C-alpha positions in Angstrom: 11.9 6.8 29.9 15.5 5.8 28.0 15.1 6.2 24.1 18.1 7.5 22.4 19.3 7.6 26.4 22.6 6.4 25.7 22.3 4.0 29.1 25.4 1.3 29.8 24.0 -2.3 30.8 24.2 -2.6 34.6 25.5 -6.5 35.8 22.1 -8.3 34.9 21.8 -6.9 31.3 25.3 -8.4 31.3 24.3 -11.5 32.1 21.5 -11.8 30.0 23.7 -10.6 27.2 25.7 -13.6 27.7 23.0 -15.8 27.5 21.5 -15.0 24.5 25.1 -15.3 23.2 25.1 -18.2 24.1 21.7 -19.1 22.9 22.4 -18.1 19.4 25.5 -20.2 19.6 23.6 -23.6 19.6 21.2 -22.4 17.3 21.2 -24.8 14.2 21.7 -22.0 11.9 23.8 -19.9 13.4 24.1 -16.1 12.6 26.2 -15.0 9.5 25.6 -11.1 10.8 25.2 -9.4 14.2 23.5 -5.8 13.3 22.9 -3.0 16.3 21.9 -0.1 17.4 24.7 2.5 17.9 23.4 3.1 22.2 25.8 1.4 23.9 23.0 -1.1 25.9 22.3 -3.2 22.2 25.6 -2.4 21.2 27.1 -4.3 24.6 24.7 -7.3 23.9 25.9 -7.5 20.2 29.4 -7.9 21.5 28.7 -10.5 23.5 26.7 -12.1 20.4 29.4 -11.2 18.1 32.0 -12.5 19.8 31.0 -15.8 20.8 30.2 -15.9 17.2 33.5 -14.6 16.0 31.7 -11.9 14.4 32.3 -8.3 14.0 29.3 -6.2 15.1 27.9 -3.9 12.3 26.4 -0.6 13.7 23.7 0.9 12.2 22.2 4.1 14.1 18.4 3.5 12.3 18.0 0.9 14.6 18.3 2.8 17.7 15.3 3.0 20.1 12.2 5.5 19.6 13.4 9.1 20.5 11.0 10.2 23.4 11.8 14.3 23.1 12.1 16.3 26.4 10.7 12.8 28.2 14.8 11.2 27.8 16.3 10.2 30.6 13.4 10.8 32.9 11.2 8.9 35.4 7.3 8.6 35.8 7.7 10.8 39.3 9.8 13.3 36.6 7.0 13.4 34.6 4.1 14.6 36.2 6.2 16.8 38.0 7.1 18.5 34.9 3.3 18.5 34.5 3.2 15.9 32.6 0.7 13.7 34.0 -2.1 13.8 31.8 -0.1 13.5 28.6 1.8 10.7 30.3 -1.8 8.4 31.0 -2.7 9.6 27.2 0.5 8.3 26.0 0.1 4.9 27.8 -3.3 4.7 26.0 -2.1 5.6 22.5 1.5 6.0 22.0 0.8 7.0 18.3 -1.5 9.7 18.9 -0.5 10.9 22.1 3.7 11.5 21.8 5.8 13.3 24.6 7.0 17.1 23.4 9.7 16.8 20.6 9.2 13.1 20.2 9.8 11.2 16.8 6.7 10.3 15.6 5.8 6.8 15.6 5.6 7.2 11.7 8.8 8.2 11.6 9.8 5.5 13.6 7.8 2.7 11.3 9.7 4.1 8.0 13.3 4.1 9.9 13.0 1.1 11.1 11.5 -0.9 7.8 13.9 1.2 6.0 16.9 -0.4 8.1 15.6 -4.3 7.7 14.6 -4.2 4.2 18.5 -2.9 3.8 19.3 -6.1 5.7 17.3 -8.1 4.7 18.7 -7.7 1.2 22.5 -7.5 1.7 21.5 -11.0 3.7 19.2 -13.1 1.9 18.6 -16.7 3.1 21.1 -16.2 5.9 20.3 -16.0 9.8 20.9 -12.6 10.8 21.1 -11.2 14.3 19.6 -7.8 15.0 20.6 -6.5 18.8 17.7 -3.2 18.6 15.8 -2.1 21.6 11.8 -3.0 22.4 10.4 -0.1 20.4 12.8 -0.6 17.5 12.2 -4.8 17.2 9.0 -4.4 18.1 8.3 -2.3 14.8 10.4 -5.0 12.9 7.5 -7.1 13.9 5.2 -5.5 13.0 6.0 -5.1 9.5 6.8 -8.9 9.5 3.0 -9.5 10.6 2.2 -7.3 8.1 0.1 -5.0 10.8 0.2 -1.4 11.6 2.8 0.9 13.3 0.0 1.1 16.0 -0.1 -2.8 17.0 3.3 -2.5 18.5 0.7 -1.5 21.8 0.2 -5.2 22.2 3.5 -7.0 21.8 5.9 -6.9 24.6 9.5 -7.9 24.3 12.0 -9.1 27.3 15.2 -7.9 27.6 17.4 -10.4 25.7 14.1 -11.9 24.9 14.7 -14.1 21.0 12.1 -13.4 17.9 12.3 -15.1 14.9 11.4 -13.7 11.7 11.8 -15.7 8.6 11.9 -14.5 5.2 10.8 -16.8 2.3 10.1 -16.3 -1.2 7.5 -18.8 -2.2 7.4 -17.7 -6.0 11.1 -16.0 -6.9 9.7 -12.5 -7.1 7.6 -12.3 -4.0 8.8 -12.5 -0.7 6.9 -13.4 2.6 8.0 -12.0 6.2 6.6 -14.6 8.9 7.0 -14.3 13.4 8.0 -17.9 13.9 9.2 -17.2 17.9 8.4 -14.3 19.8 9.9 -13.3 23.2 11.3 -16.2 24.2 13.8 -16.4 27.2 14.0 -19.5 28.4 17.8 -18.7 27.8 17.6 -16.6 30.4 17.0 -19.3 33.2 18.5 -23.0 31.0 21.6 -23.9 31.3 23.9 -24.3 27.7 27.1 -24.5 27.3 
């Protein structure tokens, strides 16, 4: 369980970061800003993207992964050894209601990430923006775009260095609409890109 534990990317992670950076440089609408959480693994990926685009990384701690309390940095075996095997089983069935001891609540995650997403969108209306986050943080933003509750996160899978696209449109001047046009695309991880 990583959560807020600040681990660096390994060599495979750096290769994946280079691949997503190359992919974003090939887009018709290249990002004009790159945001990321303050954790090393997200920063390294964001820096790979920003460097290719000639941009600076904008760090927002609100984009962090879900804080997993006493399970941070533990393996499944270590969680079981500390006597939390039943809670781990329940957590895997319903992570909204069954949280690790001293973990951030899912309602807190939702509030933190939807506020961060709204702030970023308000500063970059009409622009293409790259947000480099984590499985939990990005799934929360996708749930918001789908107008789905935070409990829907368990139905979304995001691979490392995958590309998802959320579009903000304005069908009326006073109304915005979010839609997901791509989710968990990893084609760039095996394709040949320049």
